[in-house]
C-alpha positions in Angstrom: -37.3 -43.1 19.4 -38.3 -42.7 15.8 -34.8 -43.4 14.6 -34.7 -46.6 16.5 -38.0 -47.7 15.0 -36.9 -46.8 11.5 -33.5 -48.5 11.7 -35.2 -51.6 13.2 -37.7 -51.6 10.4 -35.0 -51.3 7.8 -32.8 -54.0 9.4 -35.8 -56.4 9.8 -36.8 -56.0 6.1 -33.2 -56.5 5.0 -32.9 -59.6 7.1 -36.2 -60.9 5.8 -35.2 -60.6 2.2 -31.7 -62.1 3.0 -33.3 -65.1 4.7 -35.7 -65.7 1.8 -32.8 -65.5 -0.7 -30.6 -67.9 1.2 -33.4 -70.5 1.9 -35.5 -70.3 -1.2 -33.3 -68.6 -3.7 -35.9 -65.8 -4.2 -38.4 -63.7 -2.3 -41.4 -65.7 -1.2 -44.0 -63.3 0.1 -44.9 -61.4 -3.1 -48.2 -59.4 -3.2 -49.9 -57.4 -5.9 -52.8 -55.1 -5.3 -55.5 -54.7 -8.0 -58.3 -52.2 -7.8 -60.6 -52.1 -10.8 -58.2 -51.8 -13.8 -55.3 -50.4 -11.8 -52.7 -52.8 -10.3 -49.6 -52.1 -8.4 -46.1 -53.4 -9.0 -45.4 -56.7 -7.2 -43.9 -56.1 -3.7 -43.2 -58.0 -0.5 -43.5 -57.3 3.2 -39.8 -57.0 3.7 -39.6 -54.3 1.0 -42.6 -52.4 2.6 -40.7 -52.6 6.0 -37.6 -51.1 4.4 -39.6 -48.4 2.6 -41.4 -47.5 5.8 -38.1 -47.2 7.7 -36.6 -45.0 5.1 -39.7 -42.8 5.1 -39.6 -42.4 8.8 -35.9 -41.4 8.7 -36.6 -38.9 6.0 -39.6 -37.3 7.8 -37.8 -37.3 11.1 -34.8 -35.5 9.5 -37.0 -32.9 8.0 -38.8 -32.3 11.3 -35.5 -32.1 13.1 -34.0 -29.6 10.6 -37.0 -27.3 10.8 -36.9 -27.5 14.6 -33.3 -26.4 14.6 -34.0 -23.5 12.2 -36.7 -22.1 14.5 -34.4 -22.4 17.5 
């Protein structure tokens, strides 16, 4: 279940970036967070989706490996 969610998130983000690149020539939905004097690097929703998918795969793999070690 988690793997399906992660791969769907990665694929959706990749397709979102690809569509932006083909239609507009660049990524359109760029955000930047600013809190007081700190500000983040610019990012877009597709990149967040890809990052979330990769994080889910990583965490799921760690959990699965530890589960196998205990068995």
